[in-house]
C-alpha positions as CSV (number, residue, x, y, z in Angstrom):
1,M,65.7,93.4,105.8
2,A,64.6,89.8,105.4
3,T,65.5,87.6,108.3
4,N,67.2,85.2,105.9
5,Q,69.4,87.8,104.1
6,L,73.1,87.1,104.2
7,L,75.3,89.8,105.8
8,R,77.3,90.0,102.5
9,D,74.2,90.7,100.5
10,F,73.0,93.4,103.0
11,I,76.4,95.1,102.8
12,R,76.5,95.0,99.0
13,N,72.9,95.5,98.1
14,D,71.3,97.5,100.9
15,L,74.3,99.6,101.9
16,G,75.8,99.8,98.5
17,L,79.3,98.8,99.7
18,K,80.7,96.9,96.7
19,G,84.2,96.2,98.0
20,T,82.9,93.2,99.9
21,K,82.9,90.6,97.1
22,A,80.4,87.9,96.3
23,A,82.2,84.9,94.8
24,C,82.0,81.3,95.9
25,E,78.7,81.5,97.8
26,D,79.8,79.0,100.5
27,G,82.6,80.4,102.5
28,M,85.5,78.8,100.7
29,C,87.2,81.7,99.0
30,G,87.3,84.6,101.6
31,A,86.5,87.3,99.1
32,C,83.6,88.5,101.3
33,S,85.7,88.8,104.4
34,I,84.9,91.7,106.7
35,H,85.7,92.6,110.4
36,L,82.8,91.8,112.8
37,D,83.7,93.1,116.2
38,D,87.4,93.4,115.1
39,K,87.6,89.7,113.9
40,A,87.8,88.6,110.3
41,V,84.7,86.7,109.3
42,K,83.2,85.6,106.0
43,S,80.1,87.6,105.5
44,C,78.5,85.0,103.2
45,L,78.2,82.6,106.2
46,L,76.3,85.0,108.4
47,L,72.8,86.3,108.3
48,A,72.5,90.0,108.5
49,V,70.4,89.8,111.7
50,E,73.2,88.0,113.4
51,A,75.3,91.1,113.1
52,D,72.7,93.4,114.7
53,G,74.5,95.6,117.2
54,A,78.0,94.5,116.2
55,S,80.8,96.7,114.9
56,I,81.3,96.0,111.2
57,T,84.2,97.2,109.1
58,T,84.5,96.6,105.4
59,I,87.4,97.2,103.1
60,G,86.1,100.7,102.4
61,G,86.4,101.8,106.0
62,L,89.5,99.9,107.0
63,G,92.0,102.8,107.0
64,G,89.6,105.6,107.8
65,D,90.8,108.6,105.9
66,A,94.2,107.1,105.1
67,M,95.3,103.7,103.8
68,H,95.8,101.0,106.3
69,P,99.4,99.6,106.4
70,V,98.2,96.3,104.9
71,Q,96.7,98.2,101.9
72,E,100.0,100.1,101.5
73,A,102.1,96.9,101.7
74,M,99.8,95.1,99.2
75,I,100.4,98.0,96.7
76,D,104.1,98.2,97.4
77,N,104.7,94.5,97.1
78,F,102.3,94.0,94.1
79,G,100.2,91.7,96.2
80,F,97.4,91.5,93.7
81,Q,96.8,90.7,90.1
82,C,93.2,91.0,89.0
83,G,92.3,92.4,92.4
84,F,89.1,90.5,93.0
85,C,90.3,88.6,96.0
86,T,92.3,91.6,97.4
87,P,89.6,93.1,99.7
88,G,89.2,89.7,101.4
89,F,92.9,89.1,101.8
90,I,93.4,92.6,103.2
91,M,90.6,92.2,105.7
92,T,91.9,88.8,106.8
93,I,95.5,90.0,107.0
94,S,94.7,93.2,108.9
95,A,92.7,91.2,111.5
96,L,95.5,88.7,111.8
97,L,98.1,91.4,112.4
98,E,96.0,92.9,115.2
99,D,96.4,89.6,117.1
100,E,99.8,88.4,116.1
101,A,102.6,89.0,113.6
102,P,103.4,85.8,111.7
103,A,107.1,85.1,111.9
104,D,107.8,83.6,108.5
105,P,106.2,82.7,105.2
106,T,105.0,79.4,106.4
107,A,103.0,81.0,109.3
108,V,101.5,83.5,106.9
109,K,100.4,80.7,104.5
110,K,98.7,78.8,107.4
111,S,96.9,81.9,108.6
112,L,95.6,82.7,105.1
113,V,94.3,79.2,104.3
114,G,90.7,80.5,104.1
115,N,91.4,82.9,101.3
116,I,91.8,82.0,97.6
117,C,93.6,83.9,94.9
118,R,92.7,82.5,91.5
119,C,95.5,84.4,89.8
120,T,98.1,82.6,92.1
121,G,99.5,85.8,93.6
122,Y,100.3,84.0,96.8
123,T,104.1,84.7,96.9
124,R,103.5,88.5,96.7
125,I,100.6,88.3,99.1
126,V,102.8,86.6,101.6
127,A,105.5,89.2,101.1
128,A,103.0,92.0,101.6
129,T,101.8,90.4,104.8
130,L,105.3,90.2,106.2
131,D,105.9,93.8,105.1
132,A,102.7,95.0,106.7
133,A,103.6,93.2,109.9
134,R,106.9,95.1,110.0
135,R,105.2,98.4,109.2
136,I,102.7,97.9,112.0
137,Q,105.4,96.9,114.5
138,S,107.5,99.9,113.6
139,T,104.6,102.3,114.3
140,E,103.9,100.6,117.7
141,A,107.5,100.8,118.8
């Protein structure tokens, strides 16, 4: 691994995990979002060597052997169109819901400001986020 290799490129090219997308190249779109030590980060903004020793989860490992509630909610609420941005949104939403459950659509929109959907599926992404929050809360109760 080169010391200047981006974490996103290491994940995609060296590990062969193509769910982490390469899109804007400058951290603006969120398509490359992963969990680094349980926090959502944009992997195009980190060098791979910066993640040495950290816990990394990509979209492919999010639910383990089952789908994560956010993945289920995105499907059930048609929270994607072309699907390119979906892994980044799911990783951002799942990390968000580990910390807090947004109370309303406005709070969801504010929390997802670093992710871009070019197909303008935001209404359904917001609905899926609120649905996933309910699902997670019902399993914790």
